[in-house]
C-alpha positions in Angstrom: 128.4 86.0 58.7 126.9 89.0 60.4 125.0 91.7 58.6 123.8 95.2 59.6 121.1 97.4 58.1 122.3 100.7 56.8 119.5 103.0 55.6 117.3 99.9 55.3 119.7 97.7 53.2 121.7 94.8 54.5 125.5 95.0 54.4 128.0 92.3 55.4 129.9 93.2 58.5 133.7 92.7 58.9 135.0 91.0 62.0 135.3 93.3 65.0 138.8 94.5 65.8 140.3 95.3 69.2 139.8 99.0 68.7 136.1 98.5 67.9 135.6 96.4 71.0 137.2 99.1 73.1 134.8 101.7 71.6 131.8 99.5 72.3 132.9 98.9 75.9 133.4 102.6 76.5 129.9 103.4 75.0 128.2 100.8 77.2 130.0 102.2 80.3 129.1 105.8 79.3 125.4 104.9 78.5 125.1 103.1 81.8 122.1 101.0 82.8 120.2 101.7 79.6 122.7 99.8 77.5 123.0 97.0 79.9 119.3 96.5 80.4 118.1 96.7 76.8 121.1 95.0 75.2 120.6 97.1 72.1 121.1 100.9 71.8 120.2 103.0 68.8 122.6 105.9 68.2 121.9 108.7 65.7 124.9 110.5 64.2 125.0 114.3 63.6 124.4 113.6 59.9 121.1 111.9 60.8 122.2 108.3 60.2 121.2 105.8 62.9 123.3 102.9 64.1 122.3 100.1 66.5 124.7 98.8 69.0 124.0 95.3 70.0 
């Protein structure tokens, strides 16, 4: 089972759906070499919450 940290607390993650996978692919393509080289990209939302794409 995968987990993610939200505001410092672990939460169980649901299995990725096709729509999610398309969004991730589009983000990786849009972010370019940075996303492909690092393998992990941290994104901060307008509300200030941060998310890590791995």
